[in-house]
C-alpha positions as CSV (number, residue, x, y, z in Angstrom):
1,M,5.5,-48.6,19.4
2,K,5.1,-45.0,20.2
3,K,8.5,-43.0,20.4
4,N,9.5,-39.4,22.2
5,I,10.9,-37.7,18.8
6,K,12.6,-34.7,18.9
7,I,12.9,-32.3,15.7
8,I,15.3,-30.0,15.3
9,G,14.1,-26.9,13.4
10,S,10.3,-25.2,12.4
11,G,10.6,-24.9,8.9
12,F,8.1,-26.2,6.4
13,S,9.5,-29.8,6.1
14,S,10.0,-29.9,10.0
15,L,6.5,-28.9,10.8
16,A,5.5,-31.5,8.0
17,A,7.0,-34.2,9.7
18,A,5.8,-33.4,13.1
19,C,2.4,-33.7,11.9
20,Y,2.9,-36.9,10.3
21,L,4.8,-38.4,13.2
22,A,2.4,-37.3,15.8
23,K,-0.7,-38.5,13.7
24,E,1.0,-41.9,14.2
25,G,1.2,-40.9,17.8
26,H,4.3,-40.7,18.3
27,K,5.5,-37.8,21.2
28,V,6.8,-34.8,19.0
29,T,8.7,-32.2,20.1
30,V,9.7,-29.5,17.6
31,Y,12.8,-27.2,18.8
32,E,13.0,-23.7,17.0
33,K,16.5,-21.7,17.6
34,N,14.6,-18.2,17.0
35,A,11.5,-16.3,18.6
36,T,9.0,-17.5,16.1
37,P,8.5,-20.9,14.4
38,G,8.7,-21.1,10.5
39,G,12.7,-21.3,9.9
40,R,13.2,-19.3,6.9
41,A,9.7,-18.8,6.5
42,R,9.3,-15.9,9.2
43,R,7.8,-12.6,9.0
44,L,8.7,-9.0,9.7
45,V,6.2,-6.4,10.9
46,K,7.3,-2.6,11.1
47,D,5.3,0.4,11.2
48,G,2.1,-1.1,10.1
49,F,3.7,-3.4,7.2
50,V,4.1,-6.8,7.0
51,F,6.8,-8.9,4.9
52,D,7.4,-12.4,4.3
53,M,10.9,-12.7,4.7
54,G,11.5,-16.0,3.1
55,P,9.1,-17.4,0.6
56,T,6.9,-15.2,-1.5
57,W,5.4,-17.6,-3.9
58,Y,2.7,-19.9,-3.6
59,W,2.7,-22.5,-6.2
60,M,1.7,-26.4,-6.4
61,P,-1.4,-25.8,-4.7
62,D,-2.2,-29.7,-4.9
63,V,0.6,-30.3,-3.3
64,F,-0.5,-28.3,0.0
65,E,-4.0,-29.8,-0.8
66,R,-2.4,-33.6,-0.5
67,F,-0.6,-32.4,2.5
68,F,-3.6,-31.2,4.5
69,S,-5.8,-34.0,3.1
70,D,-3.3,-36.5,4.6
71,F,-5.3,-35.1,8.0
72,G,-8.8,-35.0,6.7
73,K,-8.2,-31.1,6.4
74,K,-8.3,-28.8,3.5
75,P,-6.0,-26.0,3.2
76,S,-9.4,-23.6,3.5
77,D,-9.6,-24.8,7.1
78,Y,-6.3,-22.6,8.2
79,Y,-6.1,-19.9,5.7
80,S,-7.8,-18.6,2.2
81,I,-5.6,-18.3,-1.2
82,E,-6.6,-16.3,-4.2
83,K,-5.3,-16.8,-7.8
84,L,-3.0,-13.6,-9.0
85,S,-4.3,-12.4,-12.4
86,P,-2.0,-11.6,-13.8
87,A,0.4,-13.9,-12.4
88,Y,3.2,-11.9,-12.8
89,R,4.9,-9.2,-14.7
90,V,8.5,-9.4,-16.4
91,Y,10.5,-6.5,-17.4
92,F,12.9,-6.4,-20.3
93,G,13.6,-2.6,-21.1
94,E,11.9,0.7,-20.0
95,N,8.1,0.2,-20.4
96,D,8.8,-3.0,-22.0
97,F,7.2,-5.8,-20.1
98,V,5.0,-8.8,-20.3
99,D,2.2,-9.7,-18.0
100,I,1.4,-13.5,-17.8
101,A,-2.1,-14.2,-17.7
102,D,-3.8,-16.7,-15.3
103,N,-4.7,-19.5,-17.9
104,L,-2.7,-21.0,-20.4
105,D,-4.9,-19.9,-23.8
106,D,-4.4,-16.5,-22.7
107,I,-0.4,-17.3,-22.1
108,A,-0.6,-18.9,-25.5
109,K,-1.9,-15.9,-27.1
110,T,0.9,-13.6,-25.6
111,F,3.4,-15.6,-27.0
112,E,1.9,-15.9,-30.7
113,S,1.4,-11.8,-30.5
114,I,5.1,-11.8,-29.8
115,E,6.5,-14.9,-32.2
116,P,4.2,-16.2,-34.5
117,G,3.9,-19.9,-34.4
118,S,4.7,-19.9,-30.8
119,G,1.1,-20.1,-29.3
120,K,1.0,-23.5,-30.9
121,E,4.2,-24.6,-30.1
122,L,3.6,-23.4,-26.3
123,Q,0.4,-25.6,-26.4
124,D,2.4,-28.3,-27.1
125,F,5.1,-27.8,-24.8
126,M,3.0,-27.7,-21.8
127,A,1.3,-30.7,-22.7
128,E,4.4,-32.2,-22.4
129,A,5.1,-30.6,-19.5
130,R,1.8,-31.3,-17.9
131,S,2.7,-35.3,-18.3
132,N,5.9,-35.0,-16.6
133,Y,4.5,-33.2,-13.8
134,D,1.9,-36.2,-13.3
135,I,5.1,-38.5,-13.2
136,A,7.0,-36.4,-11.2
137,I,4.6,-34.7,-8.6
138,K,2.5,-37.8,-8.5
139,N,4.8,-40.4,-8.1
140,L,8.5,-39.6,-8.8
141,V,9.0,-37.0,-5.7
142,Y,7.3,-39.0,-3.3
143,R,9.9,-41.6,-2.9
144,P,12.6,-41.3,-0.4
145,G,15.9,-41.3,-2.4
146,E,17.4,-44.3,-0.9
147,S,18.0,-46.3,-4.2
148,P,18.5,-45.5,-7.9
149,L,15.7,-48.1,-8.8
150,E,13.3,-45.5,-7.6
151,L,13.7,-43.5,-10.6
152,V,13.3,-46.6,-12.9
153,T,9.2,-46.7,-14.1
154,T,8.0,-47.7,-17.3
155,Q,7.2,-43.8,-17.7
156,T,10.5,-42.5,-17.2
157,V,12.1,-45.4,-19.1
158,T,10.2,-43.4,-22.0
159,R,12.0,-40.3,-21.2
160,L,15.6,-41.0,-20.8
161,A,16.4,-38.6,-23.3
162,Q,14.8,-35.7,-21.0
163,F,17.4,-36.7,-18.7
164,V,20.5,-36.1,-20.5
165,S,19.4,-33.3,-22.4
166,N,19.0,-30.0,-20.6
167,I,15.6,-27.4,-20.5
168,S,17.7,-24.5,-21.5
169,R,18.7,-26.5,-25.2
170,D,14.8,-27.9,-25.1
171,I,13.3,-24.7,-24.9
172,R,15.7,-22.9,-27.6
173,R,14.7,-25.4,-29.9
174,R,11.1,-24.6,-29.6
175,F,11.6,-20.7,-29.3
176,K,13.8,-18.2,-31.0
177,N,12.6,-15.1,-29.3
178,T,14.7,-14.0,-26.2
179,K,11.8,-12.5,-24.3
180,L,10.0,-15.8,-24.8
181,V,13.2,-18.0,-23.8
182,Q,13.6,-16.0,-20.6
183,I,9.8,-16.4,-19.6
184,L,10.0,-20.2,-19.9
185,E,13.2,-20.6,-18.1
186,F,12.2,-18.7,-15.0
187,P,10.1,-21.3,-13.4
188,V,13.1,-23.9,-13.4
189,L,15.2,-21.2,-11.3
190,F,13.1,-22.5,-8.2
191,L,15.1,-25.6,-8.6
192,G,18.5,-23.7,-7.9
193,A,20.5,-24.3,-10.9
194,K,21.2,-22.9,-14.5
195,P,18.6,-23.7,-17.0
196,S,21.6,-25.2,-19.1
197,D,22.4,-27.4,-16.0
198,T,18.9,-28.7,-15.4
199,P,17.5,-31.8,-17.3
200,S,14.7,-31.2,-19.7
201,F,12.2,-33.5,-17.5
202,Y,11.8,-30.5,-15.1
203,S,9.8,-28.8,-17.8
204,F,7.3,-29.8,-15.3
205,M,8.0,-26.6,-13.5
206,N,6.2,-25.0,-16.3
207,F,3.0,-26.7,-15.8
208,A,3.5,-25.6,-12.0
209,D,3.8,-22.3,-13.8
210,F,1.8,-21.6,-16.6
211,G,-0.6,-24.7,-15.9
212,L,-1.7,-24.5,-12.2
213,G,-0.8,-20.8,-11.8
214,T,0.4,-18.4,-9.1
215,W,-1.7,-18.0,-5.9
216,H,-1.2,-15.8,-2.8
217,P,-2.4,-16.7,1.1
218,K,-4.4,-14.0,2.7
219,N,-1.9,-12.5,5.1
220,G,1.3,-13.7,3.2
221,M,3.2,-17.0,3.0
222,Y,3.7,-16.8,6.8
223,S,-0.1,-18.0,7.2
224,V,0.8,-21.4,5.9
225,I,3.0,-21.6,8.6
226,E,0.5,-20.6,11.0
227,G,-1.9,-23.0,9.3
228,M,0.4,-25.8,10.0
229,V,1.6,-25.0,13.4
230,Q,-2.2,-25.1,14.2
231,L,-2.5,-28.3,12.8
232,A,0.8,-29.5,14.6
233,T,-0.5,-28.2,17.9
234,E,-4.1,-30.1,17.5
235,L,-2.1,-33.1,16.6
236,G,-0.6,-32.8,19.9
237,V,3.1,-31.5,18.8
238,T,5.0,-29.6,21.4
239,I,6.5,-26.4,19.8
240,V,9.3,-24.7,21.8
241,T,11.1,-21.4,20.6
242,N,14.1,-20.2,21.6
243,A,15.9,-23.4,21.6
244,P,19.1,-23.5,19.4
245,V,20.4,-27.2,19.7
246,S,23.9,-27.4,20.0
247,K,24.7,-31.2,20.3
248,I,23.5,-34.3,19.1
249,G,24.0,-36.7,21.8
250,V,25.1,-40.3,20.1
251,E,25.4,-43.6,22.2
252,N,26.0,-46.8,20.8
253,S,25.9,-45.6,17.7
254,E,22.2,-44.2,18.5
255,A,21.1,-40.9,19.0
256,H,20.1,-40.3,22.2
257,T,19.9,-36.7,23.5
258,L,20.1,-33.0,22.4
259,E,21.6,-30.5,24.4
260,I,19.6,-27.0,24.1
261,N,20.5,-24.1,26.1
262,G,23.0,-26.3,28.6
263,E,20.2,-28.9,29.1
264,E,20.6,-32.4,28.0
265,I,17.0,-33.7,26.7
266,A,16.6,-37.3,26.2
267,A,15.3,-38.6,22.7
268,D,14.2,-41.9,21.1
269,M,14.5,-40.6,17.5
270,V,16.0,-37.3,16.0
271,V,14.9,-35.7,13.4
272,C,16.9,-32.8,11.8
273,G,15.3,-30.1,9.9
274,A,18.2,-27.5,10.2
275,D,20.5,-26.9,7.6
276,Y,22.0,-30.6,6.9
277,H,25.8,-29.2,7.1
278,H,24.8,-27.6,10.3
279,G,22.7,-30.6,11.3
280,E,25.8,-33.1,10.6
281,T,28.5,-30.4,12.8
282,L,25.9,-31.2,16.0
283,L,27.6,-34.7,15.9
284,E,30.8,-35.8,16.9
285,P,33.2,-36.3,13.9
286,Q,33.2,-39.9,13.1
287,Y,29.0,-40.0,13.0
288,R,29.0,-37.5,10.4
289,K,28.8,-39.0,6.9
290,Y,29.5,-35.9,4.6
291,S,32.8,-34.4,4.6
292,E,33.6,-30.3,4.4
293,K,35.3,-30.9,0.8
294,Y,31.6,-33.1,-0.3
295,W,29.7,-29.9,0.7
296,D,32.5,-27.6,-1.1
297,T,32.0,-29.2,-4.1
298,R,28.3,-29.4,-4.5
299,T,26.3,-27.1,-6.5
300,F,24.2,-25.0,-4.6
301,A,21.2,-23.2,-5.4
302,P,21.7,-19.1,-5.1
303,S,21.8,-17.0,-2.1
304,S,19.8,-13.8,-1.8
305,L,20.4,-10.3,-1.1
306,L,16.9,-9.3,0.3
307,F,15.3,-5.6,0.9
308,Y,12.1,-5.0,2.6
309,V,11.2,-1.6,1.6
310,G,7.9,0.6,3.1
311,F,6.5,2.8,0.7
312,N,4.4,6.0,1.4
313,K,2.3,5.9,-1.7
314,K,1.2,3.4,-4.2
315,L,3.8,2.4,-7.0
316,K,2.8,2.5,-10.6
317,N,3.3,-0.1,-13.4
318,V,4.4,-3.1,-10.9
319,Q,2.3,-6.1,-10.5
320,H,2.0,-8.3,-7.1
321,H,5.2,-10.5,-8.4
322,T,7.7,-8.5,-11.1
323,L,10.2,-9.8,-12.5
324,F,13.3,-7.7,-13.9
325,F,14.7,-9.2,-16.9
326,D,16.2,-6.2,-18.4
327,T,20.1,-7.6,-18.1
328,D,21.9,-10.4,-19.4
329,F,20.9,-13.8,-17.2
330,D,23.8,-15.9,-18.7
331,V,26.3,-13.2,-17.4
332,H,24.4,-13.1,-13.8
333,A,24.5,-16.9,-13.8
334,K,28.3,-17.0,-14.3
335,D,28.4,-14.9,-11.3
336,I,26.3,-17.4,-9.2
337,Y,27.8,-20.7,-10.3
338,D,30.6,-20.4,-12.5
339,N,33.0,-17.4,-10.8
340,P,31.2,-16.5,-7.7
341,R,31.4,-12.6,-7.2
342,W,28.8,-9.8,-6.8
343,P,27.1,-9.4,-10.5
344,D,27.8,-6.2,-12.2
345,E,24.2,-5.9,-13.5
346,P,21.7,-8.5,-11.6
347,L,18.6,-9.5,-12.8
348,F,16.1,-8.9,-9.8
349,Y,12.7,-9.8,-8.5
350,A,10.2,-7.7,-6.4
351,S,7.0,-8.4,-4.7
352,F,4.7,-5.8,-3.9
353,A,1.8,-8.0,-1.8
354,S,-0.1,-4.9,-1.3
355,K,-1.3,-4.7,-4.4
356,T,-3.5,-7.7,-4.0
357,D,-3.2,-7.8,0.2
358,S,-4.5,-5.1,2.3
359,S,-2.9,-6.2,5.6
360,A,0.5,-5.6,4.1
361,A,0.6,-2.4,4.3
362,P,-1.2,0.9,5.4
363,E,-4.0,2.3,3.7
364,G,-2.3,4.2,0.3
365,H,1.1,2.8,1.2
366,E,2.9,-0.1,-0.5
367,A,5.1,-3.1,0.9
368,G,7.9,-4.2,-1.4
369,T,10.3,-6.9,-0.9
370,F,13.0,-7.1,-3.5
371,L,15.2,-9.9,-4.1
372,I,18.6,-10.2,-5.8
373,P,20.0,-13.9,-6.6
374,L,23.7,-14.1,-5.6
375,A,26.4,-16.8,-5.1
376,P,26.8,-18.3,-1.6
377,G,30.0,-18.1,0.4
378,I,30.9,-14.3,-1.1
379,E,31.4,-11.2,0.9
380,D,28.4,-9.6,2.4
381,T,29.1,-5.9,3.7
382,P,26.8,-3.2,4.7
383,E,28.7,-1.1,1.9
384,L,27.6,-4.0,-0.9
385,R,23.9,-3.9,0.4
386,A,23.8,-0.2,0.2
387,K,25.3,-0.4,-3.7
388,Y,22.7,-2.7,-4.9
389,F,19.9,-1.1,-3.2
390,D,20.7,2.1,-4.9
391,I,21.2,-0.2,-8.2
392,I,17.9,-1.6,-8.2
393,I,15.8,1.1,-6.7
394,N,17.3,3.4,-10.0
395,R,16.5,0.4,-12.3
396,L,13.0,0.0,-10.6
397,E,12.3,4.1,-11.4
398,K,14.2,3.8,-14.9
399,L,11.9,0.9,-16.0
400,T,8.6,1.5,-14.7
401,G,8.9,5.4,-15.5
402,Q,8.1,6.7,-11.8
403,T,10.2,8.1,-9.1
404,V,10.0,6.1,-5.9
405,R,13.3,7.1,-3.5
406,E,11.7,10.1,-1.7
407,S,8.6,8.0,-0.7
408,I,10.6,5.2,0.8
409,I,9.7,5.3,4.5
410,F,12.3,2.5,5.7
411,T,14.5,-0.3,4.6
412,E,15.5,-3.4,6.1
413,S,18.1,-5.8,4.4
414,F,18.7,-9.6,4.9
415,C,21.4,-11.2,3.1
416,L,24.3,-14.0,3.3
417,N,25.7,-13.1,7.0
418,D,21.9,-13.0,8.2
419,F,21.2,-16.3,6.5
420,I,24.2,-17.6,8.3
421,N,23.8,-16.3,11.9
422,D,19.5,-16.9,12.0
423,Y,19.9,-20.1,10.1
424,N,23.1,-21.9,10.4
425,S,23.2,-22.1,6.5
426,Y,26.2,-23.1,4.8
427,K,27.8,-20.3,3.2
428,G,24.4,-18.6,3.6
429,N,23.1,-20.4,0.9
430,A,19.2,-19.4,0.7
431,Y,17.6,-22.5,-1.4
432,G,19.8,-25.5,-0.2
433,L,21.5,-27.8,-2.9
434,A,20.6,-27.3,-6.8
435,N,18.5,-29.7,-8.3
436,T,20.9,-31.0,-11.3
437,L,21.4,-34.1,-12.9
438,W,24.1,-35.3,-10.6
439,Q,22.0,-34.2,-7.3
440,T,18.6,-35.6,-8.2
441,A,17.2,-38.1,-5.8
442,F,19.3,-40.8,-4.5
443,L,22.2,-38.8,-5.3
444,R,21.3,-35.9,-2.5
445,P,22.2,-36.4,0.9
446,K,20.2,-39.1,2.5
447,L,17.2,-38.8,4.4
448,R,18.3,-41.3,6.9
449,S,22.0,-41.0,8.9
450,P,24.1,-43.8,7.4
451,K,26.0,-43.6,10.3
452,V,23.5,-42.8,13.2
453,K,20.8,-45.2,14.2
454,N,17.2,-43.2,14.9
455,L,18.8,-40.0,13.2
456,Y,16.9,-38.0,10.1
457,F,17.1,-35.2,8.2
458,T,14.7,-33.3,6.1
459,G,14.6,-30.3,4.1
460,Q,16.1,-28.7,1.1
461,L,19.4,-30.0,1.4
462,T,18.0,-33.4,1.0
463,V,15.1,-35.2,-0.9
464,P,13.2,-34.4,-3.0
465,G,14.8,-30.7,-3.1
466,P,14.3,-26.9,-2.8
467,G,11.2,-25.1,-2.9
468,V,8.2,-24.9,-0.6
469,P,6.3,-27.8,-2.1
470,P,9.1,-30.2,-2.0
471,A,9.9,-29.3,1.6
472,L,6.2,-30.2,2.5
473,I,7.0,-33.9,1.0
474,S,10.7,-34.2,2.4
475,G,8.3,-34.1,5.4
476,K,6.5,-36.5,4.8
477,L,9.2,-38.8,3.3
478,V,11.0,-38.4,6.6
479,A,8.2,-39.6,8.8
480,D,7.5,-42.8,6.1
481,L,10.8,-44.0,6.8
482,V,10.8,-43.9,10.6
483,K,7.3,-45.4,10.4
484,K,9.1,-48.5,8.0
485,Q,12.0,-48.5,10.6
486,L,9.6,-48.9,13.5
487,T,7.3,-51.3,11.9
488,K,10.1,-53.3,10.8
489,Y,11.4,-53.4,14.1
490,T,8.1,-54.7,15.6
491,T,7.7,-57.3,13.4
492,E,11.2,-58.5,14.0
493,T,11.0,-58.4,17.7
494,S,7.2,-59.5,17.8
495,P,7.2,-63.4,19.4
496,A,6.4,-65.9,16.4
């Protein structure tokens, strides 16, 4: 039974869902409120510089390969990637840094040089992390979060202790050096929670980091969006931009229309890939499952203050991905999760894509993207943005031993107010709901609306969680639920 399916938003999860649904023969239309597709994975082009405005890390290449293979394709049919070597650099002080190699053996040697015995300990830790990765990515995360029984397998039962312990405790039990601890805790930050609130089982993110490596798509992460748009178009999907949805119409408890720019558009089914909280506000109150109190009591992943900076020279002593961990992460984390406020001494991250991709900046220039993790819902003003730009530029100069301020051509910023205005993001969150123990799998907001038939949700506030690979998976999961519903309906209505 072929349906007229409307999708709200055009981020990774929405585009993935669109592709899978179109493959089944449905008529699929995607509506994007902004001028270009991609959702939070947009692109900024200015004065010959090109910036990924959203995701900049390409991890878990196997998930991308699995996505495209479902359509008889390969990522290389749409874009090319290269493995970064080193994967990234971590600064701990002035000219005090560690480069993370592109393979586990060399990383283990680096660990051993810092803490005797840690090389062998890392290999053992990574063997366990790889096993967890195989269980999680090849099995668990491809389940729709409709029942706690989805988590019960012969493999997970033997790992129950890893769900009640946390990654911070597990790492500190194995490694004593503060630098190594910070390096190993870094990957789980992609899950959106403090390492002390993240179950030990999520060490699979360490395998994603050290085992699978860090990659870069030529022309940036937006080239992945372009590839997915091309695939969707080949499958017959229609993508409409500058099309903000203002209402999901419900009749007889079924989603049946969208209101876009004052026009009512019919739909047999609706998939909402916009921010989940915003998606429910498009419904009349009686059709919303999750209250304002519910959202207010969730643990959200951080928001971000982002700067996109054009430099008129090449920068020294930085890698494509560079982390600045020269301040106390625990203090910064408290300012995000425990007592939301602007941090006094923030950790920050910088991406200099032009180090490996000539398309990112004019010749002899550097494109720099800087990110400070922040608590959602705090104040956002031009004065605060300027203050923190000064902080990170001063730190960049001090830690890398160079002057850069006079080489800045321009600076563009993006922060909480922009996440709200551009993406209808709840409290300006950037990454969705954190993957804590109590916000995992079936404990997350549901893919299938509990109150409205033929209405589904996808993206980082639902299953499986934040991040680009999980977004691809979320799109597949919601498409599978639609297929399951239609198959059940066809079976029930077919003559005996």
